[in-house]
C-alpha positions in Angstrom: 23.3 -26.4 -35.4 22.5 -28.1 -32.4 21.1 -27.7 -29.5 22.8 -30.2 -27.2 26.6 -30.3 -26.4 28.7 -33.9 -27.1 28.5 -34.6 -23.5 24.9 -33.9 -23.2 24.8 -30.5 -21.7 22.3 -27.9 -23.6 24.2 -25.2 -25.7 23.8 -21.4 -25.5 21.6 -21.5 -28.1 19.5 -24.1 -26.5 18.9 -22.5 -23.2 18.0 -19.2 -25.1 15.3 -21.0 -27.1 14.0 -22.7 -24.0 14.1 -19.0 -22.4 11.7 -17.8 -25.3 9.0 -20.8 -25.5 8.8 -20.5 -21.4 8.1 -16.5 -22.0 6.0 -17.0 -24.9 3.6 -19.5 -21.9 3.8 -16.7 -19.7 2.9 -14.3 -22.2 0.0 -16.4 -23.2 -1.1 -16.5 -20.0 -0.8 -13.1 -19.3 -3.0 -12.4 -22.4 -5.4 -14.8 -21.2 -5.8 -13.2 -17.8 -6.2 -9.6 -19.3 -9.1 -11.0 -21.4 -10.4 -12.9 -18.8 -9.9 -9.9 -17.0 -11.4 -7.1 -18.7 -14.7 -9.6 -19.0 -15.2 -9.6 -16.0 -14.1 -6.2 -15.0 -17.6 -4.9 -14.2 -18.6 -7.9 -12.0 -15.3 -7.1 -9.9 -15.5 -3.4 -9.9 -19.4 -4.0 -8.8 -18.4 -5.8 -6.0 -15.7 -3.4 -4.5 -17.9 -0.5 -4.9 -20.5 -2.4 -2.7 -18.0 -2.1 0.1 -18.4 1.5 0.1 -22.3 1.5 -0.8 -22.7 -0.3 2.5 -21.5 3.1 4.2 -22.8 5.6 2.5 -19.8 6.0 -0.4 -21.4 7.3 -3.7 -18.7 6.9 -7.1 -19.0 9.3 -10.3 -16.0 9.7 -13.1 -15.1 12.6 -13.9 -13.6 12.1 -17.4 -15.0 10.4 -20.5 -12.5 7.5 -20.4 -12.1 6.9 -16.6 -14.4 3.9 -16.3 -12.5 2.0 -19.0 -9.5 3.1 -17.6 -10.1 1.5 -14.7 -11.6 -1.7 -16.4 -8.1 -1.7 -18.2 -6.8 -1.2 -14.1 -8.8 -4.5 -13.0 -7.6 -6.1 -16.6 -3.9 -5.7 -15.9 -4.1 -7.0 -12.2 -6.2 -10.0 -13.3 -3.3 -10.6 -15.7 -0.7 -10.6 -13.1 -2.4 -12.7 -10.7 -3.1 -15.5 -13.2 0.3 -15.1 -15.0 2.4 -15.0 -11.9 2.2 -18.7 -10.3 3.1 -19.5 -14.2 5.7 -17.3 -14.3 6.9 -18.3 -11.3 6.8 -22.4 -12.3 8.8 -21.6 -15.6 11.3 -20.3 -13.5 11.7 -22.8 -11.3 12.1 -25.4 -14.1 14.3 -23.4 -15.9 16.8 -22.7 -13.2 16.5 -26.5 -11.8 19.3 -28.2 -13.4 21.4 -25.4 -11.5 20.2 -25.6 -8.5 20.7 -27.8 -4.8 18.4 -29.7 -3.5 18.1 -27.1 -0.3 17.4 -24.2 -3.0 15.1 -26.1 -4.7 13.1 -26.4 -1.2 13.6 -23.0 -0.4 12.1 -22.2 -3.9 8.9 -24.7 -3.8 8.4 -23.4 -0.1 8.6 -19.7 -1.3 5.8 -20.5 -4.4 3.6 -22.5 -2.4 3.1 -20.7 1.2 4.3 -17.0 -0.1 1.0 -18.0 -2.5 -0.9 -18.6 0.1 0.2 -15.9 2.5 -0.5 -13.3 -0.3 -4.1 -14.5 -0.4 -4.7 -14.5 3.6 -3.3 -10.8 3.3 -5.6 -10.1 0.8 -8.7 -11.5 2.3 -7.9 -10.0 5.7 -7.9 -6.5 3.9 -11.1 -7.5 2.0 -13.2 -8.6 5.3 -11.8 -6.8 8.1 -9.6 -3.7 6.9 -11.0 -2.1 4.2 -14.7 -1.9 5.2 -12.9 -0.5 8.8 -11.2 1.9 6.6 -14.2 2.8 5.0 -16.3 3.4 7.6 -13.9 5.7 9.4 -13.1 7.9 6.6 -16.8 8.4 5.3 -17.5 9.2 9.4 -14.6 11.3 9.8 -16.6 14.1 7.4 -18.2 16.1 10.0 -19.3 19.2 7.7 -23.1 19.2 6.7 -22.2 20.8 3.6 -19.5 18.6 2.0 -20.6 15.7 0.4 -18.7 12.5 -0.8 -18.2 11.8 -4.4 -16.0 9.8 -5.1 -13.9 9.0 -8.0 -13.8 5.6 -9.2 -10.5 5.6 -10.4 -9.3 6.8 -7.0 -11.4 4.5 -5.3 -10.3 1.5 -7.4 -6.7 2.6 -7.0 -7.6 2.9 -3.2 -8.7 -0.7 -2.6 -5.8 -2.4 -4.9 -3.2 -0.6 -3.2 -4.6 -1.8 0.5 -4.9 -5.3 -0.8 -1.3 -5.1 -2.1 0.3 -3.8 0.8 -1.2 -6.1 2.7 -0.8 -8.9 0.3 2.9 -8.0 0.7 3.5 -7.4 4.3 2.1 -11.2 5.2 4.8 -12.4 3.3 6.7 -11.2 5.9 6.9 -15.3 7.6 7.9 -16.4 4.2 10.7 -14.2 4.1 11.9 -14.8 7.7 11.5 -18.9 7.2 14.0 -18.4 3.9 16.3 -16.6 5.2 16.8 -19.1 8.2 16.8 -21.8 5.7 19.7 -20.5 4.3 21.4 -19.5 7.4 21.3 -15.5 7.0 19.1 -14.9 9.9 18.8 -16.6 13.5 15.6 -16.7 15.9 17.8 -15.4 18.8 18.3 -12.1 16.0 14.8 -11.5 15.9 14.2 -11.7 19.7 16.9 -9.2 20.6 15.3 -6.9 18.0 12.0 -7.1 18.5 11.4 -3.4 20.0 13.4 -1.9 17.1 11.4 -3.7 14.4 7.9 -3.0 16.3 9.0 0.8 15.9 9.9 -0.1 12.3 7.0 -1.5 11.6 4.9 1.1 13.1 7.1 3.4 11.0 6.4 1.8 7.8 3.0 1.6 7.9 2.9 5.2 8.5 4.6 5.6 5.3 3.1 3.1 2.8 -0.7 3.2 4.3 -2.8 6.3 3.3 -2.4 9.2 5.9 -5.3 8.3 8.8 -4.2 6.6 12.0 -6.5 4.0 11.7 -5.2 2.6 8.8 -1.4 2.8 10.2 -3.0 1.2 13.1 -5.0 -1.4 10.6 -1.3 -2.4 9.0 0.7 -2.2 12.2 -0.4 -4.8 14.2 -1.3 -7.6 12.0 2.5 -6.9 11.2 3.5 -6.9 14.3 1.7 -10.3 15.0 3.5 -11.9 12.2 6.2 -10.6 13.3 6.0 -13.0 16.4 4.6 -15.8 13.8 7.8 -15.4 12.3 10.0 -15.7 15.5 8.0 -19.0 16.1 8.9 -20.4 12.6 12.0 -19.1 12.5 13.0 -21.2 15.9 11.6 -24.6 14.4 13.4 -24.3 10.5 16.3 -23.0 12.4 16.7 -26.2 14.3 15.4 -28.4 11.6 18.4 -26.6 9.5 21.4 -27.5 12.4 20.2 -30.8 13.6 21.7 -32.7 10.4 24.7 -30.5 11.1 24.5 -31.6 14.7 24.3 -35.2 14.1 26.6 -35.1 11.2 29.6 -33.6 13.6 28.4 -36.4 16.2 29.7 -39.1 13.8 
């Protein structure tokens, strides 16, 4: 059975075949990323634990398989990081024929700017927030009879959670710009609800971070700054969106 109809359009079988091939390619990327991540897991874990060693942390594993499971977790994250860009590209190529030009632009913007913002968020967490959190938490212990021997699995889980949180919250400007381009959000709305959003941001920071005030502050303040950046970007892109409409109205 032909995968192309008489009018040149792809048939259902053709779409399913294309989708299968794209899923296979993403799966190959994931597998390669997992294998590479597993072989590099010891190096990655060593780099992550070096941050805590600076402040006197010592690490243990309390189950025979715990360290191996940590390596598997690191490999899984590495596989996701390696395969997500390819998955996004495959999704774009698969849906591209049915997208309008504005939607294609929004998708490309999300892919590129979103990736950059996520990486900046992770870097911010790695260089500033996590060292500060580790310093605060280790010095929170004022007892002379309690010493910290941190489970390596819990430690890596904590670090990965912080990376994910900061990478995600740094996507705020991307979301705002996309909604602005689609006409869902206007800059005046963002300004009007600024005070409410600041309260909501610190509330969410308290929910998604470890239960200590410093972690909540370290998340809340950058997100508030990102919200202000989002207002600026929304104003810029909103003017660009309405300018063609205004010129068309004049004509």
